[in-house]
C-alpha positions as CSV (number, residue, x, y, z in Angstrom):
1,M,-89.4,-39.7,157.1
2,N,-93.2,-39.9,155.9
3,K,-93.8,-38.8,152.3
4,V,-95.8,-35.8,152.1
5,S,-99.3,-36.5,150.7
6,H,-100.9,-34.3,148.2
7,I,-104.4,-35.6,148.3
8,I,-106.9,-32.7,149.1
9,P,-108.9,-33.3,152.4
10,F,-112.5,-34.5,151.6
11,A,-114.0,-31.7,153.6
12,A,-112.8,-29.0,151.0
13,F,-115.0,-30.9,148.4
14,D,-118.1,-30.8,150.7
15,T,-117.6,-27.3,150.9
16,A,-117.3,-26.5,147.5
17,A,-120.4,-28.6,146.8
18,S,-122.3,-26.2,149.1
19,K,-121.2,-23.1,147.2
20,L,-122.0,-24.7,144.0
21,K,-125.5,-25.9,144.5
22,E,-127.3,-23.0,143.3
23,V,-125.3,-22.9,140.2
24,V,-124.4,-26.5,139.3
25,L,-126.9,-29.2,138.4
26,H,-126.8,-32.3,140.5
27,T,-126.6,-34.7,137.3
28,P,-128.1,-38.2,137.5
29,L,-126.2,-41.3,138.1
30,M,-128.2,-43.6,135.7
31,R,-127.9,-47.4,135.3
32,N,-127.4,-48.4,131.9
33,M,-129.2,-51.5,130.9
34,T,-127.3,-52.2,127.6
35,L,-123.9,-51.7,128.8
36,S,-124.8,-53.7,132.2
37,D,-126.1,-56.5,130.0
38,E,-123.0,-56.6,127.6
39,Y,-120.4,-56.5,130.4
40,Q,-122.5,-58.7,133.0
41,S,-122.1,-55.9,135.7
42,N,-124.0,-53.0,137.0
43,I,-122.7,-50.2,135.0
44,F,-123.8,-46.6,136.1
45,L,-123.2,-43.5,133.9
46,K,-122.7,-40.2,135.7
47,R,-124.4,-37.9,133.3
48,E,-122.1,-34.7,133.2
49,D,-123.4,-34.4,129.6
50,L,-126.6,-33.1,131.1
51,Q,-124.8,-30.4,133.1
52,S,-125.6,-26.8,132.4
53,V,-122.9,-26.3,130.0
54,R,-123.1,-30.0,128.9
55,S,-119.8,-30.9,130.9
56,Y,-118.5,-30.8,134.4
57,K,-116.3,-27.9,133.5
58,I,-118.5,-25.2,135.2
59,R,-118.0,-26.7,138.7
60,G,-114.1,-25.8,138.5
61,A,-114.7,-22.5,136.6
62,Y,-117.2,-21.0,139.0
63,H,-115.6,-22.3,142.2
64,K,-112.4,-20.7,141.1
65,M,-113.8,-17.5,140.3
66,I,-115.9,-16.9,143.3
67,S,-112.4,-17.2,145.2
68,I,-111.0,-14.4,143.5
69,P,-111.2,-11.0,145.7
70,P,-113.8,-8.9,144.2
71,E,-111.5,-6.0,143.4
72,Q,-109.2,-8.3,141.3
73,A,-112.2,-10.1,139.7
74,Q,-113.4,-6.7,138.3
75,K,-110.4,-6.4,136.3
76,G,-111.4,-9.3,134.4
77,V,-110.2,-12.8,133.8
78,V,-108.6,-14.9,131.1
79,C,-108.8,-18.6,130.3
80,A,-107.7,-21.0,127.7
81,S,-109.6,-24.0,126.7
82,A,-110.4,-26.6,123.8
83,G,-114.0,-25.8,124.4
84,N,-115.6,-27.1,127.5
85,H,-113.6,-25.1,130.2
86,S,-114.4,-21.9,128.3
87,Q,-118.1,-22.6,128.3
88,G,-117.8,-22.7,132.1
89,V,-115.9,-19.8,132.4
90,A,-118.3,-17.8,130.1
91,L,-121.4,-18.7,132.2
92,A,-119.5,-18.0,135.5
93,C,-118.6,-14.5,134.0
94,R,-122.2,-13.9,133.1
95,I,-123.6,-14.9,136.5
96,L,-120.9,-13.0,138.3
97,G,-121.0,-10.0,136.0
98,I,-117.1,-10.2,135.1
99,H,-115.6,-9.7,131.9
100,G,-113.5,-12.6,130.2
101,V,-111.3,-13.0,127.5
102,V,-111.3,-16.8,126.3
103,Y,-108.4,-18.1,124.2
104,M,-109.4,-21.4,122.2
105,P,-107.5,-23.3,119.4
106,N,-108.3,-22.7,115.7
107,T,-109.4,-26.4,115.6
108,T,-112.1,-25.8,118.4
109,P,-115.5,-27.2,116.7
110,Q,-117.7,-24.4,115.8
111,Q,-120.5,-25.8,118.2
112,K,-118.3,-25.1,121.1
113,I,-117.2,-21.8,119.9
114,K,-121.2,-20.7,119.5
115,K,-122.0,-22.2,122.8
116,V,-119.3,-19.9,124.5
117,K,-120.8,-16.9,122.9
118,Q,-124.4,-18.0,124.2
119,F,-123.3,-18.6,127.6
120,G,-121.2,-15.3,128.1
121,K,-123.1,-12.9,126.1
122,E,-121.6,-9.5,126.2
123,F,-119.3,-10.7,129.1
124,I,-116.9,-12.6,126.9
125,T,-114.3,-12.0,124.2
126,I,-113.1,-15.0,122.3
127,R,-109.8,-15.2,120.7
128,L,-108.8,-18.2,118.4
129,T,-105.0,-18.9,118.2
130,G,-102.9,-21.9,117.4
131,D,-103.9,-25.5,116.6
132,T,-103.9,-27.0,120.2
133,F,-104.9,-26.2,123.7
134,D,-101.3,-25.8,124.5
135,D,-100.9,-23.0,121.8
136,A,-103.8,-21.3,123.3
137,F,-102.6,-21.6,126.8
138,H,-99.4,-19.9,126.1
139,E,-101.1,-16.9,124.4
140,A,-103.6,-16.9,127.2
141,S,-101.0,-16.8,130.0
142,K,-99.0,-14.1,128.2
143,F,-102.0,-11.9,127.9
144,S,-103.0,-12.5,131.6
145,K,-99.7,-11.5,133.0
146,E,-99.4,-8.4,130.6
147,N,-102.8,-7.0,131.6
148,E,-102.9,-8.0,135.3
149,K,-106.1,-10.2,134.9
150,S,-106.8,-13.4,136.9
151,F,-106.0,-16.7,134.9
152,I,-108.6,-19.1,135.4
153,H,-106.5,-22.6,134.9
154,P,-108.5,-25.3,133.4
155,F,-106.9,-27.9,135.6
156,D,-103.7,-27.0,137.4
157,D,-105.4,-24.9,140.2
158,L,-106.4,-26.1,143.6
159,R,-109.7,-24.2,143.5
160,T,-110.5,-25.8,140.2
161,I,-109.8,-29.1,141.2
162,E,-112.0,-28.8,144.4
163,G,-114.6,-27.6,142.0
164,Q,-114.3,-30.8,139.7
165,G,-114.2,-33.0,142.6
166,T,-117.8,-32.2,143.4
167,V,-118.7,-34.8,140.9
168,G,-117.4,-37.2,143.4
169,V,-119.4,-35.8,146.3
170,E,-122.6,-36.4,143.9
171,I,-121.8,-40.0,143.0
172,L,-121.2,-41.2,146.7
173,D,-124.4,-39.2,147.8
174,D,-126.3,-41.1,145.3
175,F,-124.9,-44.5,145.3
176,K,-125.0,-46.3,148.7
177,E,-123.6,-49.7,147.7
178,P,-119.9,-50.2,147.3
179,I,-118.5,-49.0,144.0
180,D,-116.0,-51.3,142.7
181,Y,-114.5,-49.5,139.7
182,L,-114.6,-45.8,138.6
183,F,-113.7,-45.0,135.1
184,L,-112.8,-41.4,134.0
185,A,-111.1,-39.4,131.3
186,V,-108.0,-37.6,131.9
187,G,-106.8,-34.5,130.1
188,G,-104.9,-32.1,132.4
189,G,-106.1,-34.1,135.4
190,G,-108.4,-31.7,137.2
191,L,-111.3,-34.2,137.3
192,A,-109.1,-37.1,138.3
193,A,-107.3,-35.3,141.0
194,G,-110.6,-34.1,142.5
195,I,-112.6,-37.0,142.3
196,G,-109.7,-39.3,143.2
197,S,-108.9,-37.5,146.4
198,Y,-112.6,-37.5,147.5
199,F,-112.9,-41.2,146.9
200,K,-109.5,-42.4,148.3
201,Q,-110.7,-41.1,151.6
202,L,-114.4,-41.8,151.5
203,S,-114.6,-45.0,149.1
204,P,-110.8,-46.3,149.4
205,Q,-112.0,-49.8,148.1
206,T,-112.9,-48.3,144.6
207,K,-110.3,-48.8,142.0
208,I,-110.0,-45.7,139.9
209,I,-108.9,-46.0,136.4
210,G,-107.8,-42.9,134.3
211,V,-108.4,-43.1,130.7
212,E,-106.5,-41.0,128.0
213,P,-106.5,-41.3,124.1
214,I,-103.7,-43.1,122.7
215,G,-103.0,-40.0,120.5
216,A,-102.4,-37.7,123.7
217,P,-100.9,-39.8,126.5
218,A,-99.6,-37.0,128.7
219,M,-100.5,-38.3,132.1
220,Y,-99.9,-42.0,131.2
221,E,-96.3,-41.2,130.0
222,S,-95.8,-38.9,133.1
223,L,-96.9,-41.6,135.5
224,K,-94.6,-44.0,133.8
225,K,-91.7,-41.9,134.1
226,G,-92.5,-40.5,137.6
227,E,-92.4,-36.9,136.4
228,V,-94.5,-34.6,134.3
229,V,-93.3,-34.7,130.6
230,I,-94.1,-32.6,127.8
231,L,-95.3,-34.5,124.6
232,D,-93.7,-33.3,121.3
233,K,-96.8,-33.8,119.4
234,I,-100.6,-34.9,120.0
235,D,-103.6,-36.1,118.0
236,P,-106.0,-33.3,118.8
237,F,-109.1,-35.2,117.7
238,V,-110.3,-36.0,121.4
239,D,-110.2,-32.2,122.1
240,G,-111.4,-32.3,125.6
241,A,-108.6,-34.6,126.7
242,A,-105.7,-33.7,124.4
243,V,-102.9,-31.8,126.3
244,K,-99.2,-32.1,125.8
245,K,-98.6,-31.3,129.6
246,V,-100.6,-32.2,132.6
247,G,-100.8,-29.9,135.6
248,D,-98.0,-30.4,138.2
249,L,-100.4,-30.5,141.2
250,N,-102.9,-32.6,139.3
251,F,-99.9,-35.1,138.5
252,K,-98.6,-35.3,142.2
253,I,-102.3,-36.0,143.3
254,C,-103.0,-38.6,140.5
255,Q,-99.8,-40.5,141.5
256,E,-101.4,-41.4,144.8
257,V,-104.9,-41.7,143.7
258,L,-105.0,-43.5,140.4
259,D,-105.0,-47.2,140.5
260,D,-104.3,-47.5,136.8
261,M,-103.9,-45.4,133.7
262,V,-104.8,-46.7,130.4
263,L,-105.0,-45.6,126.8
264,V,-107.8,-46.0,124.2
265,N,-107.6,-45.8,120.4
266,E,-109.3,-42.8,119.0
267,G,-111.3,-45.1,116.5
268,K,-112.6,-47.1,119.4
269,V,-113.8,-43.8,120.9
270,C,-115.7,-43.1,117.7
271,S,-117.3,-46.5,117.7
272,T,-118.5,-45.7,121.3
273,I,-119.7,-42.2,120.3
274,L,-121.8,-43.9,117.4
275,Q,-122.9,-46.8,119.8
276,M,-124.3,-44.4,122.5
277,Y,-126.1,-42.4,120.1
278,N,-127.7,-45.1,118.1
279,E,-128.6,-47.5,121.0
280,E,-129.0,-44.9,123.9
281,A,-129.9,-41.6,122.1
282,I,-127.1,-40.2,124.2
283,V,-124.9,-37.5,122.6
284,V,-121.3,-37.5,123.9
285,E,-118.3,-36.0,122.7
286,P,-114.9,-37.6,122.3
287,A,-113.6,-37.2,125.8
288,G,-116.8,-38.1,127.2
289,A,-116.8,-41.5,125.5
290,L,-113.3,-42.3,127.1
291,S,-114.7,-43.9,130.1
292,I,-117.2,-46.1,128.1
293,S,-114.7,-47.0,125.6
294,V,-112.3,-48.6,127.9
295,L,-114.7,-51.1,129.3
296,D,-113.4,-53.7,126.7
297,Q,-110.1,-53.8,128.4
298,F,-111.6,-54.5,131.9
299,K,-114.2,-57.1,130.8
300,T,-113.1,-59.9,133.1
301,E,-112.1,-57.6,136.0
302,I,-115.6,-55.9,136.2
303,K,-117.7,-58.8,135.6
304,G,-120.5,-58.9,138.6
305,K,-119.1,-55.7,139.9
306,N,-120.6,-52.1,140.5
307,I,-119.1,-49.7,137.9
308,V,-119.4,-46.0,137.5
309,C,-118.5,-44.2,134.2
310,I,-118.1,-40.5,134.3
311,V,-119.6,-39.2,130.8
312,S,-117.6,-35.9,131.2
313,G,-119.1,-34.1,128.4
314,G,-121.7,-33.9,125.4
315,N,-120.4,-31.0,123.4
316,N,-120.1,-32.9,120.0
317,D,-120.4,-30.9,116.8
318,I,-122.8,-32.7,114.4
319,T,-120.3,-31.7,111.3
320,R,-117.8,-34.1,112.8
321,T,-120.0,-37.1,112.4
322,E,-118.5,-38.2,109.2
323,E,-115.0,-38.1,110.3
324,I,-116.5,-40.0,113.4
325,R,-118.0,-42.6,111.3
326,E,-114.6,-43.1,109.2
327,R,-112.3,-43.5,112.1
328,S,-114.9,-46.0,113.7
329,L,-115.0,-48.1,110.3
330,L,-111.2,-48.1,110.1
331,F,-110.7,-49.2,113.9
332,E,-113.5,-51.8,113.4
333,G,-111.6,-53.2,110.4
334,L,-114.6,-52.4,108.2
335,K,-113.0,-50.1,105.7
336,H,-109.9,-50.5,103.8
337,Y,-108.0,-48.2,101.4
338,F,-106.0,-49.2,98.4
339,I,-103.9,-47.7,95.7
340,V,-104.7,-49.7,92.6
341,R,-103.0,-49.4,89.2
342,F,-105.5,-50.1,86.5
343,P,-104.2,-51.1,83.1
344,Q,-105.1,-48.3,80.6
345,R,-107.4,-50.6,78.5
346,A,-111.4,-50.9,78.5
347,G,-112.7,-53.3,81.0
348,A,-110.1,-52.9,83.6
349,L,-112.5,-51.4,86.1
350,R,-115.1,-54.0,85.4
351,E,-112.6,-56.8,86.2
352,F,-111.7,-55.0,89.4
353,L,-115.4,-54.9,90.6
354,E,-115.8,-58.7,89.8
355,V,-113.5,-59.4,92.6
356,L,-115.7,-57.6,95.4
357,G,-117.9,-59.8,97.5
358,P,-121.7,-59.6,97.4
359,N,-121.5,-57.3,100.7
360,D,-118.4,-55.4,99.6
361,D,-119.1,-51.8,98.8
362,I,-116.8,-49.2,97.0
363,A,-117.1,-46.0,99.5
364,Y,-114.4,-44.0,97.9
365,F,-112.8,-43.9,94.5
366,E,-110.4,-41.3,93.2
367,Y,-108.7,-42.0,89.7
368,T,-106.1,-40.2,87.7
369,K,-105.7,-41.0,84.3
370,K,-102.0,-41.3,82.7
371,T,-100.5,-40.9,79.3
372,S,-98.7,-44.2,80.1
373,R,-100.5,-47.3,78.8
374,T,-99.1,-49.4,81.8
375,S,-100.4,-47.5,84.8
376,G,-103.6,-45.6,86.0
377,P,-103.2,-45.2,89.9
378,A,-106.5,-44.9,91.7
379,I,-107.3,-44.7,95.4
380,V,-110.1,-47.1,96.3
381,G,-112.1,-47.3,99.6
382,I,-113.8,-50.7,100.2
383,E,-116.4,-50.9,103.0
384,L,-117.1,-54.1,104.3
385,K,-120.1,-55.9,106.2
386,R,-118.0,-57.9,108.3
387,K,-114.1,-57.6,109.1
388,E,-113.8,-61.4,108.6
389,D,-114.5,-60.6,104.9
390,Y,-111.1,-58.9,104.3
391,P,-108.6,-62.0,103.8
392,A,-111.2,-63.4,101.1
393,L,-111.1,-60.0,99.5
394,I,-107.3,-60.0,99.3
395,Q,-107.3,-63.4,98.0
396,R,-109.5,-62.6,95.1
397,M,-107.5,-59.6,94.3
398,D,-104.4,-61.4,94.2
399,A,-105.8,-64.3,92.1
400,A,-107.0,-61.7,89.8
401,G,-103.6,-60.3,89.3
402,I,-104.8,-56.8,90.7
403,Q,-101.9,-54.5,91.1
404,Y,-102.4,-52.8,94.6
405,E,-101.0,-51.3,97.7
406,T,-102.7,-51.3,101.2
407,V,-103.1,-47.8,102.7
408,N,-104.5,-48.7,106.3
409,D,-101.1,-49.9,107.3
410,K,-99.3,-46.5,106.0
411,P,-100.5,-44.0,108.7
412,D,-98.9,-40.9,107.1
413,L,-100.8,-41.6,103.6
414,L,-104.0,-42.8,105.6
415,G,-104.0,-39.4,107.5
416,M,-104.2,-37.6,104.1
417,L,-107.6,-39.3,103.5
418,V,-109.3,-39.4,106.9
């Protein structure tokens, strides 16, 4: 007996695109010269960061909301989001004149909360709860059922998936040559399920690669196990792609349409964010950087190929810049923390400074003086110009008899500093 396919017919995405054309921007597909030169290929960025709400989420939110019967819609809608989906729902509520209650985690960047208010105006009520998307989702689902309001799911819904898949419609409308690889971020799986369904029917030769942060591998683990799994804990840093559980429908579709599912270190994501801003003047949020961050892992395969990376969003809060830089430096091996025990005597710190190289810089120093004459613990952060300078630094510290412990290899302790 033939296995039932869950791939959504391509005509559904064409229909969705026609319904959304008055509300959604047809975002540009732009060749990036810097990345193309670096990877010796033709790399195009699908700039959903330039969307009206600075992410693709308006597509699924609006498409879902116009499918709700008018009498039900007027009762109001509810959604849960780490930020981008809520902005899409907020704008849709304002356009359609529907009131919405938006649940977001307490950890949501202030920039995203502010934008939800701006897009929704008086049509939106914001409620912050819990520390993760899943916490907010639980409360939103409960409120929706108790008050008989329609729930606008951010990913596990057919109409939402069809809306997100219109990104794929635009890509194939704009790019007439064969596309060899398509890289996209995966959170709950709505974007991957939508674009994947469309491409597998109209561009079957394209290899579709899903990308998740290493701290929230919900789809990766689910595909590996062959069923939807619920992660015990996640790193919420890549907030647009950090979920404990992917959508059930999304998972079934992604099983059929994803050619590979890979993970990227959050530190690498941070390096990409800084690179895109410094070199291209493009502001990307952590989830939006995933599709570019993964290119290193495919450097050999993509050489000479046509590549599309979906920049899924640009809602990045400037207050996170210092954390982003810190994570990047740690990942690149350019910043190292030590616990140093200085002798309680004059000149001890000066002796430590003498072991530093000409390009080494003390970027962090916290010292606690003890009454004992034998110990004085300090936490010292040293920033290097080149990661290759680290072995020489360690050799000099050992030769000088410095009493120290490295912190970078102790995640729990390092997490208290970063």
